[in-house]
PDB file of N, CA, C and O in Angstrom:
ATOM      1  N   MET A   1       5.990   3.867  -3.141  1.00  0.00           N
ATOM      2  CA  MET A   1       7.300   3.613  -3.665  1.00  0.00           C
ATOM      3  C   MET A   1       7.155   3.475  -5.169  1.00  0.00           C
ATOM      4  O   MET A   1       6.147   2.968  -5.662  1.00  0.00           O
ATOM      5  N   THR A   2       8.161   3.925  -5.891  1.00  0.00           N
ATOM      6  CA  THR A   2       8.129   3.882  -7.348  1.00  0.00           C
ATOM      7  C   THR A   2       9.431   3.295  -7.857  1.00  0.00           C
ATOM      8  O   THR A   2      10.511   3.640  -7.379  1.00  0.00           O
ATOM      9  N   PHE A   3       9.317   2.405  -8.832  1.00  0.00           N
ATOM     10  CA  PHE A   3      10.486   1.804  -9.452  1.00  0.00           C
ATOM     11  C   PHE A   3      10.536   2.163 -10.926  1.00  0.00           C
ATOM     12  O   PHE A   3       9.498   2.338 -11.564  1.00  0.00           O
ATOM     13  N   SER A   4      11.725   2.270 -11.459  1.00  0.00           N
ATOM     14  CA  SER A   4      11.905   2.453 -12.897  1.00  0.00           C
ATOM     15  C   SER A   4      11.250   1.278 -13.612  1.00  0.00           C
ATOM     16  O   SER A   4      11.285   0.158 -13.103  1.00  0.00           O
ATOM     17  N   PRO A   5      10.649   1.508 -14.788  1.00  0.00           N
ATOM     18  CA  PRO A   5      10.008   0.400 -15.518  1.00  0.00           C
ATOM     19  C   PRO A   5      10.914  -0.817 -15.710  1.00  0.00           C
ATOM     20  O   PRO A   5      10.427  -1.947 -15.754  1.00  0.00           O
ATOM     21  N   ALA A   6      12.210  -0.601 -15.824  1.00  0.00           N
ATOM     22  CA  ALA A   6      13.138  -1.722 -16.013  1.00  0.00           C
ATOM     23  C   ALA A   6      13.194  -2.642 -14.795  1.00  0.00           C
ATOM     24  O   ALA A   6      13.612  -3.794 -14.906  1.00  0.00           O
ATOM     25  N   TYR A   7      12.773  -2.136 -13.632  1.00  0.00           N
ATOM     26  CA  TYR A   7      12.848  -2.921 -12.398  1.00  0.00           C
ATOM     27  C   TYR A   7      11.479  -3.305 -11.848  1.00  0.00           C
ATOM     28  O   TYR A   7      11.383  -3.862 -10.754  1.00  0.00           O
ATOM     29  N   GLN A   8      10.428  -3.014 -12.593  1.00  0.00           N
ATOM     30  CA  GLN A   8       9.084  -3.363 -12.142  1.00  0.00           C
ATOM     31  C   GLN A   8       8.781  -4.828 -12.437  1.00  0.00           C
ATOM     32  O   GLN A   8       9.398  -5.440 -13.308  1.00  0.00           O
ATOM     33  N   HIS A   9       7.826  -5.376 -11.700  1.00  0.00           N
ATOM     34  CA  HIS A   9       7.342  -6.754 -11.887  1.00  0.00           C
ATOM     35  C   HIS A   9       8.428  -7.796 -11.624  1.00  0.00           C
ATOM     36  O   HIS A   9       8.433  -8.864 -12.236  1.00  0.00           O
ATOM     37  N   GLN A  10       9.345  -7.479 -10.714  1.00  0.00           N
ATOM     38  CA  GLN A  10      10.393  -8.429 -10.351  1.00  0.00           C
ATOM     39  C   GLN A  10      10.360  -8.770  -8.864  1.00  0.00           C
ATOM     40  O   GLN A  10      11.254  -9.449  -8.360  1.00  0.00           O
ATOM     41  N   GLY A  11       9.330  -8.299  -8.163  1.00  0.00           N
ATOM     42  CA  GLY A  11       9.178  -8.636  -6.756  1.00  0.00           C
ATOM     43  C   GLY A  11       9.880  -7.702  -5.788  1.00  0.00           C
ATOM     44  O   GLY A  11       9.854  -7.939  -4.580  1.00  0.00           O
ATOM     45  N   TYR A  12      10.508  -6.644  -6.290  1.00  0.00           N
ATOM     46  CA  TYR A  12      11.233  -5.733  -5.402  1.00  0.00           C
ATOM     47  C   TYR A  12      10.299  -4.975  -4.462  1.00  0.00           C
ATOM     48  O   TYR A  12      10.617  -4.801  -3.286  1.00  0.00           O
ATOM     49  N   ALA A  13       9.170  -4.530  -4.960  1.00  0.00           N
ATOM     50  CA  ALA A  13       8.221  -3.793  -4.110  1.00  0.00           C
ATOM     51  C   ALA A  13       7.682  -4.695  -3.005  1.00  0.00           C
ATOM     52  O   ALA A  13       7.575  -4.270  -1.854  1.00  0.00           O
ATOM     53  N   ARG A  14       7.344  -5.931  -3.346  1.00  0.00           N
ATOM     54  CA  ARG A  14       6.844  -6.883  -2.347  1.00  0.00           C
ATOM     55  C   ARG A  14       7.919  -7.154  -1.287  1.00  0.00           C
ATOM     56  O   ARG A  14       7.627  -7.179  -0.091  1.00  0.00           O
ATOM     57  N   GLU A  15       9.143  -7.353  -1.731  1.00  0.00           N
ATOM     58  CA  GLU A  15      10.245  -7.609  -0.802  1.00  0.00           C
ATOM     59  C   GLU A  15      10.461  -6.408   0.128  1.00  0.00           C
ATOM     60  O   GLU A  15      10.654  -6.578   1.331  1.00  0.00           O
ATOM     61  N   ALA A  16      10.429  -5.210  -0.429  1.00  0.00           N
ATOM     62  CA  ALA A  16      10.612  -4.004   0.382  1.00  0.00           C
ATOM     63  C   ALA A  16       9.466  -3.829   1.372  1.00  0.00           C
ATOM     64  O   ALA A  16       9.691  -3.503   2.537  1.00  0.00           O
ATOM     65  N   MET A  17       8.250  -4.045   0.912  1.00  0.00           N
ATOM     66  CA  MET A  17       7.087  -3.921   1.799  1.00  0.00           C
ATOM     67  C   MET A  17       7.147  -4.935   2.935  1.00  0.00           C
ATOM     68  O   MET A  17       6.858  -4.599   4.083  1.00  0.00           O
ATOM     69  N   ARG A  18       7.518  -6.160   2.624  1.00  0.00           N
ATOM     70  CA  ARG A  18       7.617  -7.183   3.682  1.00  0.00           C
ATOM     71  C   ARG A  18       8.660  -6.793   4.725  1.00  0.00           C
ATOM     72  O   ARG A  18       8.451  -6.999   5.920  1.00  0.00           O
ATOM     73  N   ALA A  19       9.777  -6.233   4.279  1.00  0.00           N
ATOM     74  CA  ALA A  19      10.821  -5.812   5.216  1.00  0.00           C
ATOM     75  C   ALA A  19      10.328  -4.673   6.106  1.00  0.00           C
ATOM     76  O   ALA A  19      10.577  -4.674   7.312  1.00  0.00           O
ATOM     77  N   VAL A  20       9.637  -3.710   5.521  1.00  0.00           N
ATOM     78  CA  VAL A  20       9.103  -2.585   6.305  1.00  0.00           C
ATOM     79  C   VAL A  20       8.030  -3.078   7.273  1.00  0.00           C
ATOM     80  O   VAL A  20       7.988  -2.646   8.425  1.00  0.00           O
ATOM     81  N   MET A  21       7.168  -3.975   6.814  1.00  0.00           N
ATOM     82  CA  MET A  21       6.124  -4.522   7.681  1.00  0.00           C
ATOM     83  C   MET A  21       6.737  -5.274   8.856  1.00  0.00           C
ATOM     84  O   MET A  21       6.279  -5.129   9.990  1.00  0.00           O
ATOM     85  N   ALA A  22       7.765  -6.074   8.600  1.00  0.00           N
ATOM     86  CA  ALA A  22       8.432  -6.813   9.677  1.00  0.00           C
ATOM     87  C   ALA A  22       9.037  -5.846  10.690  1.00  0.00           C
ATOM     88  O   ALA A  22       8.908  -6.051  11.897  1.00  0.00           O
ATOM     89  N   LEU A  23       9.686  -4.809  10.211  1.00  0.00           N
ATOM     90  CA  LEU A  23      10.270  -3.815  11.107  1.00  0.00           C
ATOM     91  C   LEU A  23       9.195  -3.161  11.973  1.00  0.00           C
ATOM     92  O   LEU A  23       9.341  -3.069  13.192  1.00  0.00           O
ATOM     93  N   LEU A  24       8.126  -2.712  11.343  1.00  0.00           N
ATOM     94  CA  LEU A  24       7.094  -1.982  12.078  1.00  0.00           C
ATOM     95  C   LEU A  24       6.320  -2.863  13.051  1.00  0.00           C
ATOM     96  O   LEU A  24       6.024  -2.437  14.167  1.00  0.00           O
ATOM     97  N   PHE A  25       5.992  -4.074  12.646  1.00  0.00           N
ATOM     98  CA  PHE A  25       5.220  -4.950  13.525  1.00  0.00           C
ATOM     99  C   PHE A  25       6.094  -5.674  14.544  1.00  0.00           C
ATOM    100  O   PHE A  25       5.759  -5.708  15.729  1.00  0.00           O
ATOM    101  N   GLU A  26       7.196  -6.246  14.107  1.00  0.00           N
ATOM    102  CA  GLU A  26       7.996  -7.121  14.976  1.00  0.00           C
ATOM    103  C   GLU A  26       8.963  -6.363  15.879  1.00  0.00           C
ATOM    104  O   GLU A  26       9.151  -6.738  17.036  1.00  0.00           O
ATOM    105  N   GLN A  27       9.573  -5.313  15.368  1.00  0.00           N
ATOM    106  CA  GLN A  27      10.577  -4.607  16.160  1.00  0.00           C
ATOM    107  C   GLN A  27      10.039  -3.344  16.829  1.00  0.00           C
ATOM    108  O   GLN A  27      10.427  -3.020  17.951  1.00  0.00           O
ATOM    109  N   LEU A  28       9.156  -2.640  16.148  1.00  0.00           N
ATOM    110  CA  LEU A  28       8.645  -1.383  16.696  1.00  0.00           C
ATOM    111  C   LEU A  28       7.254  -1.511  17.298  1.00  0.00           C
ATOM    112  O   LEU A  28       6.699  -0.532  17.796  1.00  0.00           O
ATOM    113  N   ALA A  29       6.690  -2.711  17.254  1.00  0.00           N
ATOM    114  CA  ALA A  29       5.417  -3.047  17.907  1.00  0.00           C
ATOM    115  C   ALA A  29       4.243  -2.156  17.492  1.00  0.00           C
ATOM    116  O   ALA A  29       3.391  -1.819  18.313  1.00  0.00           O
ATOM    117  N   HIS A  30       4.209  -1.784  16.224  1.00  0.00           N
ATOM    118  CA  HIS A  30       3.042  -1.031  15.741  1.00  0.00           C
ATOM    119  C   HIS A  30       1.810  -1.920  15.777  1.00  0.00           C
ATOM    120  O   HIS A  30       1.901  -3.133  15.589  1.00  0.00           O
ATOM    121  N   HIS A  31       0.676  -1.318  16.017  1.00  0.00           N
ATOM    122  CA  HIS A  31      -0.587  -2.049  16.074  1.00  0.00           C
ATOM    123  C   HIS A  31      -1.278  -2.105  14.716  1.00  0.00           C
ATOM    124  O   HIS A  31      -1.972  -3.072  14.403  1.00  0.00           O
ATOM    125  N   ARG A  32      -1.080  -1.056  13.909  1.00  0.00           N
ATOM    126  CA  ARG A  32      -1.831  -0.923  12.659  1.00  0.00           C
ATOM    127  C   ARG A  32      -0.992  -0.168  11.632  1.00  0.00           C
ATOM    128  O   ARG A  32      -0.333   0.819  11.959  1.00  0.00           O
ATOM    129  N   LEU A  33      -1.024  -0.642  10.390  1.00  0.00           N
ATOM    130  CA  LEU A  33      -0.377   0.048   9.275  1.00  0.00           C
ATOM    131  C   LEU A  33      -1.449   0.500   8.300  1.00  0.00           C
ATOM    132  O   LEU A  33      -2.449  -0.191   8.105  1.00  0.00           O
ATOM    133  N   THR A  34      -1.242   1.661   7.686  1.00  0.00           N
ATOM    134  CA  THR A  34      -2.192   2.154   6.692  1.00  0.00           C
ATOM    135  C   THR A  34      -1.447   2.574   5.431  1.00  0.00           C
ATOM    136  O   THR A  34      -0.262   2.904   5.466  1.00  0.00           O
ATOM    137  N   ALA A  35      -2.171   2.553   4.322  1.00  0.00           N
ATOM    138  CA  ALA A  35      -1.643   3.007   3.035  1.00  0.00           C
ATOM    139  C   ALA A  35      -2.777   3.664   2.268  1.00  0.00           C
ATOM    140  O   ALA A  35      -3.911   3.185   2.287  1.00  0.00           O
ATOM    141  N   VAL A  36      -2.468   4.756   1.597  1.00  0.00           N
ATOM    142  CA  VAL A  36      -3.435   5.436   0.734  1.00  0.00           C
ATOM    143  C   VAL A  36      -2.909   5.324  -0.687  1.00  0.00           C
ATOM    144  O   VAL A  36      -1.744   5.620  -0.954  1.00  0.00           O
ATOM    145  N   VAL A  37      -3.788   4.890  -1.606  1.00  0.00           N
ATOM    146  CA  VAL A  37      -3.362   4.618  -2.979  1.00  0.00           C
ATOM    147  C   VAL A  37      -4.379   5.166  -3.970  1.00  0.00           C
ATOM    148  O   VAL A  37      -5.583   5.137  -3.715  1.00  0.00           O
ATOM    149  N   ASP A  38      -3.895   5.659  -5.089  1.00  0.00           N
ATOM    150  CA  ASP A  38      -4.759   6.117  -6.181  1.00  0.00           C
ATOM    151  C   ASP A  38      -5.582   4.927  -6.675  1.00  0.00           C
ATOM    152  O   ASP A  38      -5.046   3.835  -6.862  1.00  0.00           O
ATOM    153  N   THR A  39      -6.859   5.133  -6.881  1.00  0.00           N
ATOM    154  CA  THR A  39      -7.737   4.027  -7.296  1.00  0.00           C
ATOM    155  C   THR A  39      -7.360   3.460  -8.656  1.00  0.00           C
ATOM    156  O   THR A  39      -7.765   2.347  -8.992  1.00  0.00           O
ATOM    157  N   ARG A  40      -6.593   4.206  -9.444  1.00  0.00           N
ATOM    158  CA  ARG A  40      -6.179   3.724 -10.772  1.00  0.00           C
ATOM    159  C   ARG A  40      -4.866   2.954 -10.735  1.00  0.00           C
ATOM    160  O   ARG A  40      -4.446   2.402 -11.751  1.00  0.00           O
ATOM    161  N   ASN A  41      -4.217   2.911  -9.582  1.00  0.00           N
ATOM    162  CA  ASN A  41      -2.923   2.243  -9.460  1.00  0.00           C
ATOM    163  C   ASN A  41      -3.138   0.762  -9.153  1.00  0.00           C
ATOM    164  O   ASN A  41      -3.013   0.322  -8.010  1.00  0.00           O
ATOM    165  N   THR A  42      -3.460   0.018 -10.187  1.00  0.00           N
ATOM    166  CA  THR A  42      -3.799  -1.395 -10.006  1.00  0.00           C
ATOM    167  C   THR A  42      -2.632  -2.216  -9.474  1.00  0.00           C
ATOM    168  O   THR A  42      -2.844  -3.187  -8.748  1.00  0.00           O
ATOM    169  N   GLY A  43      -1.411  -1.845  -9.822  1.00  0.00           N
ATOM    170  CA  GLY A  43      -0.255  -2.571  -9.307  1.00  0.00           C
ATOM    171  C   GLY A  43      -0.119  -2.446  -7.804  1.00  0.00           C
ATOM    172  O   GLY A  43       0.130  -3.435  -7.116  1.00  0.00           O
ATOM    173  N   ALA A  44      -0.280  -1.235  -7.290  1.00  0.00           N
ATOM    174  CA  ALA A  44      -0.186  -1.012  -5.842  1.00  0.00           C
ATOM    175  C   ALA A  44      -1.338  -1.685  -5.108  1.00  0.00           C
ATOM    176  O   ALA A  44      -1.154  -2.232  -4.021  1.00  0.00           O
ATOM    177  N   ILE A  45      -2.525  -1.643  -5.704  1.00  0.00           N
ATOM    178  CA  ILE A  45      -3.691  -2.290  -5.091  1.00  0.00           C
ATOM    179  C   ILE A  45      -3.463  -3.795  -4.997  1.00  0.00           C
ATOM    180  O   ILE A  45      -3.729  -4.405  -3.962  1.00  0.00           O
ATOM    181  N   LYS A  46      -2.978  -4.384  -6.067  1.00  0.00           N
ATOM    182  CA  LYS A  46      -2.695  -5.826  -6.075  1.00  0.00           C
ATOM    183  C   LYS A  46      -1.627  -6.171  -5.030  1.00  0.00           C
ATOM    184  O   LYS A  46      -1.738  -7.179  -4.332  1.00  0.00           O
ATOM    185  N   LEU A  47      -0.607  -5.337  -4.928  1.00  0.00           N
ATOM    186  CA  LEU A  47       0.454  -5.556  -3.943  1.00  0.00           C
ATOM    187  C   LEU A  47      -0.101  -5.513  -2.525  1.00  0.00           C
ATOM    188  O   LEU A  47       0.142  -6.426  -1.736  1.00  0.00           O
ATOM    189  N   LEU A  48      -0.843  -4.461  -2.195  1.00  0.00           N
ATOM    190  CA  LEU A  48      -1.383  -4.321  -0.842  1.00  0.00           C
ATOM    191  C   LEU A  48      -2.319  -5.470  -0.488  1.00  0.00           C
ATOM    192  O   LEU A  48      -2.218  -6.049   0.593  1.00  0.00           O
ATOM    193  N   GLU A  49      -3.226  -5.798  -1.398  1.00  0.00           N
ATOM    194  CA  GLU A  49      -4.164  -6.893  -1.122  1.00  0.00           C
ATOM    195  C   GLU A  49      -3.431  -8.228  -1.013  1.00  0.00           C
ATOM    196  O   GLU A  49      -3.810  -9.077  -0.207  1.00  0.00           O
ATOM    197  N   GLY A  50      -2.391  -8.419  -1.813  1.00  0.00           N
ATOM    198  CA  GLY A  50      -1.592  -9.641  -1.736  1.00  0.00           C
ATOM    199  C   GLY A  50      -0.835  -9.773  -0.428  1.00  0.00           C
ATOM    200  O   GLY A  50      -0.500 -10.880  -0.006  1.00  0.00           O
ATOM    201  N   LEU A  51      -0.565  -8.647   0.212  1.00  0.00           N
ATOM    202  CA  LEU A  51       0.119  -8.643   1.506  1.00  0.00           C
ATOM    203  C   LEU A  51      -0.857  -8.700   2.677  1.00  0.00           C
ATOM    204  O   LEU A  51      -0.443  -8.678   3.836  1.00  0.00           O
ATOM    205  N   GLY A  52      -2.145  -8.772   2.377  1.00  0.00           N
ATOM    206  CA  GLY A  52      -3.143  -8.923   3.426  1.00  0.00           C
ATOM    207  C   GLY A  52      -3.840  -7.646   3.859  1.00  0.00           C
ATOM    208  O   GLY A  52      -4.687  -7.680   4.751  1.00  0.00           O
ATOM    209  N   PHE A  53      -3.500  -6.523   3.245  1.00  0.00           N
ATOM    210  CA  PHE A  53      -4.172  -5.271   3.589  1.00  0.00           C
ATOM    211  C   PHE A  53      -5.625  -5.330   3.134  1.00  0.00           C
ATOM    212  O   PHE A  53      -5.949  -5.954   2.124  1.00  0.00           O
ATOM    213  N   ARG A  54      -6.493  -4.670   3.896  1.00  0.00           N
ATOM    214  CA  ARG A  54      -7.924  -4.607   3.570  1.00  0.00           C
ATOM    215  C   ARG A  54      -8.292  -3.186   3.179  1.00  0.00           C
ATOM    216  O   ARG A  54      -7.819  -2.220   3.779  1.00  0.00           O
ATOM    217  N   ARG A  55      -9.139  -3.068   2.167  1.00  0.00           N
ATOM    218  CA  ARG A  55      -9.630  -1.751   1.769  1.00  0.00           C
ATOM    219  C   ARG A  55     -10.681  -1.313   2.778  1.00  0.00           C
ATOM    220  O   ARG A  55     -11.669  -2.014   2.998  1.00  0.00           O
ATOM    221  N   GLU A  56     -10.468  -0.154   3.392  1.00  0.00           N
ATOM    222  CA  GLU A  56     -11.370   0.346   4.428  1.00  0.00           C
ATOM    223  C   GLU A  56     -12.151   1.580   4.007  1.00  0.00           C
ATOM    224  O   GLU A  56     -13.189   1.881   4.595  1.00  0.00           O
ATOM    225  N   ALA A  57     -11.671   2.299   2.999  1.00  0.00           N
ATOM    226  CA  ALA A  57     -12.367   3.530   2.612  1.00  0.00           C
ATOM    227  C   ALA A  57     -12.085   3.868   1.155  1.00  0.00           C
ATOM    228  O   ALA A  57     -11.064   3.479   0.588  1.00  0.00           O
ATOM    229  N   HIS A  58     -13.013   4.597   0.575  1.00  0.00           N
ATOM    230  CA  HIS A  58     -12.880   5.141  -0.777  1.00  0.00           C
ATOM    231  C   HIS A  58     -13.051   6.646  -0.646  1.00  0.00           C
ATOM    232  O   HIS A  58     -14.148   7.138  -0.378  1.00  0.00           O
ATOM    233  N   TYR A  59     -11.958   7.370  -0.837  1.00  0.00           N
ATOM    234  CA  TYR A  59     -11.984   8.827  -0.743  1.00  0.00           C
ATOM    235  C   TYR A  59     -12.221   9.403  -2.133  1.00  0.00           C
ATOM    236  O   TYR A  59     -11.345   9.332  -2.994  1.00  0.00           O
ATOM    237  N   ARG A  60     -13.387   9.965  -2.351  1.00  0.00           N
ATOM    238  CA  ARG A  60     -13.755  10.509  -3.656  1.00  0.00           C
ATOM    239  C   ARG A  60     -13.145  11.894  -3.848  1.00  0.00           C
ATOM    240  O   ARG A  60     -13.216  12.751  -2.967  1.00  0.00           O
ATOM    241  N   GLN A  61     -12.547  12.091  -5.016  1.00  0.00           N
ATOM    242  CA  GLN A  61     -11.912  13.360  -5.383  1.00  0.00           C
ATOM    243  C   GLN A  61     -11.086  13.908  -4.225  1.00  0.00           C
ATOM    244  O   GLN A  61     -11.274  15.045  -3.790  1.00  0.00           O
ATOM    245  N   ASN A  62     -10.180  13.088  -3.741  1.00  0.00           N
ATOM    246  CA  ASN A  62      -9.407  13.395  -2.541  1.00  0.00           C
ATOM    247  C   ASN A  62      -8.068  14.064  -2.830  1.00  0.00           C
ATOM    248  O   ASN A  62      -7.501  14.708  -1.947  1.00  0.00           O
ATOM    249  N   ILE A  63      -7.554  13.924  -4.049  1.00  0.00           N
ATOM    250  CA  ILE A  63      -6.238  14.464  -4.370  1.00  0.00           C
ATOM    251  C   ILE A  63      -6.283  15.164  -5.721  1.00  0.00           C
ATOM    252  O   ILE A  63      -6.901  14.677  -6.668  1.00  0.00           O
ATOM    253  N   PHE A  64      -5.623  16.308  -5.794  1.00  0.00           N
ATOM    254  CA  PHE A  64      -5.525  17.050  -7.055  1.00  0.00           C
ATOM    255  C   PHE A  64      -4.143  16.788  -7.617  1.00  0.00           C
ATOM    256  O   PHE A  64      -3.147  17.208  -7.028  1.00  0.00           O
ATOM    257  N   PHE A  65      -4.066  16.101  -8.749  1.00  0.00           N
ATOM    258  CA  PHE A  65      -2.797  15.663  -9.313  1.00  0.00           C
ATOM    259  C   PHE A  65      -2.845  15.815 -10.823  1.00  0.00           C
ATOM    260  O   PHE A  65      -3.777  15.348 -11.479  1.00  0.00           O
ATOM    261  N   LYS A  66      -1.836  16.471 -11.364  1.00  0.00           N
ATOM    262  CA  LYS A  66      -1.728  16.691 -12.812  1.00  0.00           C
ATOM    263  C   LYS A  66      -2.993  17.316 -13.394  1.00  0.00           C
ATOM    264  O   LYS A  66      -3.470  16.914 -14.455  1.00  0.00           O
ATOM    265  N   GLY A  67      -3.522  18.300 -12.684  1.00  0.00           N
ATOM    266  CA  GLY A  67      -4.639  19.068 -13.197  1.00  0.00           C
ATOM    267  C   GLY A  67      -6.018  18.471 -13.047  1.00  0.00           C
ATOM    268  O   GLY A  67      -6.986  18.999 -13.595  1.00  0.00           O
ATOM    269  N   GLU A  68      -6.126  17.369 -12.308  1.00  0.00           N
ATOM    270  CA  GLU A  68      -7.455  16.790 -12.117  1.00  0.00           C
ATOM    271  C   GLU A  68      -7.588  16.168 -10.733  1.00  0.00           C
ATOM    272  O   GLU A  68      -6.602  15.780 -10.106  1.00  0.00           O
ATOM    273  N   TRP A  69      -8.828  16.085 -10.276  1.00  0.00           N
ATOM    274  CA  TRP A  69      -9.126  15.454  -8.992  1.00  0.00           C
ATOM    275  C   TRP A  69      -9.186  13.947  -9.180  1.00  0.00           C
ATOM    276  O   TRP A  69      -9.749  13.447 -10.154  1.00  0.00           O
ATOM    277  N   GLY A  70      -8.592  13.232  -8.226  1.00  0.00           N
ATOM    278  CA  GLY A  70      -8.591  11.777  -8.298  1.00  0.00           C
ATOM    279  C   GLY A  70      -9.070  11.146  -7.006  1.00  0.00           C
ATOM    280  O   GLY A  70      -8.989  11.743  -5.933  1.00  0.00           O
ATOM    281  N   ASP A  71      -9.570   9.926  -7.133  1.00  0.00           N
ATOM    282  CA  ASP A  71     -10.028   9.152  -5.981  1.00  0.00           C
ATOM    283  C   ASP A  71      -8.864   8.359  -5.392  1.00  0.00           C
ATOM    284  O   ASP A  71      -7.896   8.039  -6.081  1.00  0.00           O
ATOM    285  N   GLU A  72      -8.983   8.052  -4.103  1.00  0.00           N
ATOM    286  CA  GLU A  72      -7.988   7.235  -3.420  1.00  0.00           C
ATOM    287  C   GLU A  72      -8.686   6.199  -2.549  1.00  0.00           C
ATOM    288  O   GLU A  72      -9.814   6.399  -2.098  1.00  0.00           O
ATOM    289  N   TYR A  73      -7.989   5.087  -2.324  1.00  0.00           N
ATOM    290  CA  TYR A  73      -8.441   4.063  -1.388  1.00  0.00           C
ATOM    291  C   TYR A  73      -7.544   4.104  -0.156  1.00  0.00           C
ATOM    292  O   TYR A  73      -6.347   4.376  -0.252  1.00  0.00           O
ATOM    293  N   LEU A  74      -8.135   3.831   0.996  1.00  0.00           N
ATOM    294  CA  LEU A  74      -7.379   3.641   2.230  1.00  0.00           C
ATOM    295  C   LEU A  74      -7.327   2.147   2.506  1.00  0.00           C
ATOM    296  O   LEU A  74      -8.360   1.478   2.537  1.00  0.00           O
ATOM    297  N   TYR A  75      -6.131   1.629   2.706  1.00  0.00           N
ATOM    298  CA  TYR A  75      -5.930   0.229   3.078  1.00  0.00           C
ATOM    299  C   TYR A  75      -5.314   0.173   4.468  1.00  0.00           C
ATOM    300  O   TYR A  75      -4.598   1.091   4.869  1.00  0.00           O
ATOM    301  N   ALA A  76      -5.587  -0.900   5.207  1.00  0.00           N
ATOM    302  CA  ALA A  76      -5.013  -1.061   6.542  1.00  0.00           C
ATOM    303  C   ALA A  76      -4.751  -2.534   6.829  1.00  0.00           C
ATOM    304  O   ALA A  76      -5.382  -3.425   6.261  1.00  0.00           O
ATOM    305  N   LEU A  77      -3.799  -2.759   7.729  1.00  0.00           N
ATOM    306  CA  LEU A  77      -3.461  -4.105   8.188  1.00  0.00           C
ATOM    307  C   LEU A  77      -3.164  -4.026   9.681  1.00  0.00           C
ATOM    308  O   LEU A  77      -2.366  -3.197  10.117  1.00  0.00           O
ATOM    309  N   LEU A  78      -3.806  -4.887  10.460  1.00  0.00           N
ATOM    310  CA  LEU A  78      -3.559  -4.963  11.899  1.00  0.00           C
ATOM    311  C   LEU A  78      -2.455  -5.972  12.188  1.00  0.00           C
ATOM    312  O   LEU A  78      -2.238  -6.910  11.420  1.00  0.00           O
ATOM    313  N   ARG A  79      -1.768  -5.770  13.295  1.00  0.00           N
ATOM    314  CA  ARG A  79      -0.717  -6.721  13.666  1.00  0.00           C
ATOM    315  C   ARG A  79      -1.288  -8.137  13.802  1.00  0.00           C
ATOM    316  O   ARG A  79      -0.621  -9.108  13.445  1.00  0.00           O
ATOM    317  N   SER A  80      -2.515  -8.261  14.314  1.00  0.00           N
ATOM    318  CA  SER A  80      -3.132  -9.584  14.481  1.00  0.00           C
ATOM    319  C   SER A  80      -3.412 -10.264  13.141  1.00  0.00           C
ATOM    320  O   SER A  80      -3.605 -11.479  13.102  1.00  0.00           O
ATOM    321  N   GLU A  81      -3.438  -9.510  12.050  1.00  0.00           N
ATOM    322  CA  GLU A  81      -3.659 -10.071  10.713  1.00  0.00           C
ATOM    323  C   GLU A  81      -2.347 -10.337   9.979  1.00  0.00           C
ATOM    324  O   GLU A  81      -2.335 -10.995   8.939  1.00  0.00           O
ATOM    325  N   TYR A  82      -1.256  -9.830  10.517  1.00  0.00           N
ATOM    326  CA  TYR A  82       0.065  -9.932   9.887  1.00  0.00           C
ATOM    327  C   TYR A  82       0.585 -11.363   9.954  1.00  0.00           C
ATOM    328  O   TYR A  82       0.463 -12.036  10.978  1.00  0.00           O
ATOM    329  N   GLN A  83       1.160 -11.808   8.859  1.00  0.00           N
ATOM    330  CA  GLN A  83       1.689 -13.187   8.800  1.00  0.00           C
ATOM    331  C   GLN A  83       3.176 -13.161   8.560  1.00  0.00           C
ATOM    332  O   GLN A  83       3.807 -14.215   8.479  1.00  0.00           O
TER     333      GLN A  83
END
């Protein structure tokens, strides 16, 4: 998810993620959620880790974006870890 700079750092991403997590775990009974994030996206990494997601993998040169290969992290959260 991406927000305009004017709306960043106000908790909107965290609020949206919590709502999606509640829907997927509580109403749709998902067992596991995953997210893939660019290793340079420190804001997204901080958000995921703050929500309890664990880094499970480092994909080296996994995505070609803006003319260069970039690394990505895989994060996951199990329903049993969800709060």
